[in-house]
Every structure is written in structure tokens, then in C-alpha cells.
C-alpha positions in Angstrom: 177.0 39.3 166.3 176.2 41.3 169.4 172.4 40.5 168.7 173.3 36.9 168.4 175.3 36.6 171.6 172.6 38.5 173.3 169.8 36.2 172.1 172.1 33.2 172.9 172.6 34.5 176.6 168.8 35.1 177.2 168.1 31.8 175.8 170.5 30.0 178.0 169.7 32.2 181.3 165.9 31.8 181.0 165.8 28.1 182.0 168.2 28.9 185.0 165.6 31.7 186.2 162.9 29.1 186.1 165.0 26.6 187.6 165.9 28.9 190.6 162.1 29.7 191.2 161.2 26.1 191.3 164.5 25.5 193.5 163.4 28.2 195.8 160.1 26.6 196.5 161.7 23.3 197.3 164.1 25.1 199.5 161.3 26.2 201.5 159.6 23.3 201.5 162.7 21.5 202.7 163.1 24.2 205.5 159.6 23.6 206.6 160.0 19.8 206.7 163.8 19.5 208.0 163.8 22.4 210.3 160.2 23.1 211.6 158.6 19.5 211.5 161.4 17.4 212.3 162.2 19.7 215.3 158.8 19.8 216.5 156.6 17.2 218.7 153.0 17.0 219.5 153.4 16.5 223.2 149.8 15.5 224.3 147.6 12.7 222.6 144.8 15.3 222.0 147.0 18.6 221.3 147.3 18.5 217.3 145.4 21.6 216.9 147.8 23.9 219.0 150.7 21.7 217.6 149.8 22.7 214.1 149.6 26.5 214.9 152.9 26.0 216.8 154.4 24.8 213.6 153.2 27.7 211.6 154.6 30.3 214.4 157.8 28.3 214.1 157.9 28.3 210.3 157.9 32.2 210.6 160.5 32.3 213.3 158.2 34.3 215.5 158.8 31.7 218.5 161.7 29.4 219.3 161.7 25.9 218.5 161.5 24.9 222.1 157.8 26.9 222.2 155.2 24.6 223.4 153.1 26.9 225.3 149.9 26.4 223.3 150.1 22.7 223.6 150.9 22.9 227.6 147.8 25.2 227.9 145.7 22.9 225.8 146.9 19.4 227.3 144.4 16.8 226.5 141.3 19.0 225.7 138.9 16.8 224.2 136.4 19.3 223.3 138.5 21.7 221.3 138.4 22.7 217.6 139.6 25.4 215.3 136.9 27.4 216.9 139.3 27.7 219.8 141.8 29.8 217.3 139.1 31.7 215.2 140.2 35.2 215.1 142.9 34.8 217.5 146.1 36.8 217.3 149.2 35.3 218.1 152.5 36.9 217.6 151.1 39.1 214.8 149.4 36.4 213.2 145.5 36.3 213.2 144.0 32.8 212.6 140.7 32.2 210.8 138.6 29.2 210.9 137.0 28.4 207.5 134.7 26.0 205.6 132.7 25.5 208.8 129.7 23.4 207.2 128.3 20.2 206.9 130.5 17.5 205.2 128.1 16.4 202.5 127.5 16.1 198.7 127.0 19.9 198.9 130.4 20.9 200.5 132.3 23.3 198.2 135.3 21.2 197.7 136.4 23.1 194.5 136.4 26.4 196.5 138.3 24.8 199.3 141.0 23.3 197.0 141.3 26.9 195.4 141.5 28.7 198.7 144.4 26.2 199.7 146.0 26.8 196.4 145.7 30.5 196.6 147.1 30.4 200.2 150.0 28.4 199.1 150.9 30.6 196.0 150.9 33.4 198.4 153.7 31.8 200.3 151.5 30.7 203.2 150.7 27.3 205.1 147.4 26.1 205.7 146.2 24.1 208.7 143.7 21.4 207.7 141.7 18.8 209.6 141.8 15.4 208.1 140.2 11.9 209.2 142.5 9.4 211.1 141.9 6.2 212.9 140.8 8.0 216.0 138.7 10.9 214.6 140.3 13.8 213.1 143.8 14.9 213.2 145.3 18.4 212.0 147.9 18.8 209.5 150.0 21.7 207.8 149.5 21.8 204.1 152.9 22.7 203.0 153.0 22.8 199.2 151.3 21.5 195.9 153.0 18.7 194.1 153.3 18.7 190.2 150.2 16.2 189.8 148.3 19.1 191.7 147.8 17.0 195.2 148.5 18.9 198.4 151.5 17.6 200.6 150.8 17.7 204.2 152.8 17.3 207.5 151.9 16.4 211.2 153.4 15.2 214.1 152.1 12.3 216.5 154.5 12.5 219.3 157.8 12.8 217.8 156.7 10.7 214.9 156.2 12.8 211.7 153.2 12.0 209.6 153.4 12.9 205.8 150.2 12.7 203.5 150.8 13.1 199.9 147.1 12.6 198.9 145.4 15.4 200.9 142.8 16.3 198.1 141.8 12.6 197.8 141.2 12.2 201.5 139.1 15.4 201.7 137.0 14.0 198.9 136.3 10.8 200.6 135.6 12.7 203.9 133.0 15.2 201.8 135.0 18.2 202.8 137.0 19.4 205.7 137.7 22.7 207.8 140.9 24.5 207.5 142.6 27.5 209.2 144.2 30.2 207.3 146.1 33.4 208.7 146.9 36.8 208.1 149.7 38.9 209.6 151.0 42.4 209.6 154.4 40.9 209.1 153.8 39.3 205.7 
């Protein structure tokens, strides 16, 4: 009888454990969207790169929600790129520009997607450059949906942008650059 009760208890609790893990990932995603993205603004038309970096720093709570120093320094810098943050250490986080290569048929898209998946699985976010009406705009890849697509967020002023087909956009563009980070805090 004890064996049966133990087996029944294990059977009942197993789905709860899996549900809690999935729920914790949803909570993290909700925290990023509800708390970080919704309380952040891109304050200059061309400050999407430092804006994305600020969102990552705010996610890890190493800066306050009223922190806009990177954008205020950048302003409308027209010749900026991920290169400006490559190997730059900010508040214990070192950012790295990745996949700097021609966007063409030889671009290693599968490797790019695997890199993003690995970063997300390790609990990190990834900054990604996606084509937009005016050129390129920076987003933060927050999570991977059950269908395998990446969900990415950005700001345009106070307007929140949500992209649920990040992989499809990257494929159409024949690749893109990303920024990842390391930290002694993680």
C-alpha cells in the first residue's frame, strides 16, 4: 500500500514540477516585458542600440529604471553600430558583437539560431539587429516560443514593438548581427 501511495504521489507531483518550470520561464518573460520593456523608452530616433543595452542592464537590475545614460551619450549618432559596444564592460557585463559577416547565401543562419537558443537556455537575452522601414532596428530576443520562433521586443519612443517571427525575418534578410554578453554576476 505504501508503495502504491508513493507511486501515486510521484505521478501526481511530476506534472506539477514540469508545470512550475514552464511557469517560471513565463514569469521571467512576463517580468522582462511588463517591468523592463513597458517602463523603458527609446529617447532618440537613432538610439536603438544603446536602448537595447539599457534594457538588458535594467533586466539584471544593475541600473535603475530611470537610467538613460547610454542613450543620452549616444543621442542620434548616425554611424553607430554594435562595434561601439563590442568588448565593452558596463556594470559587470561585457558585451560582444557576433556574426559580423556579409548577409548573403553563405551566412551561417543555423549557427546564429543555435547561438541564440543557447543564450536563451542559459537564461540570457540576446540583442539582435532586424531590418525595418528605415534600415535596421535593435530588439532584445526574450524567449523561444513553443513553435521554435524567437520573440523579440524593442521600443520606438514609448511605443513597444513585439516581433514573434524573428527567425523568419532573419532568413529573409540572409542573416544579421547579434550582441551577447558575459558577466561575473551570472
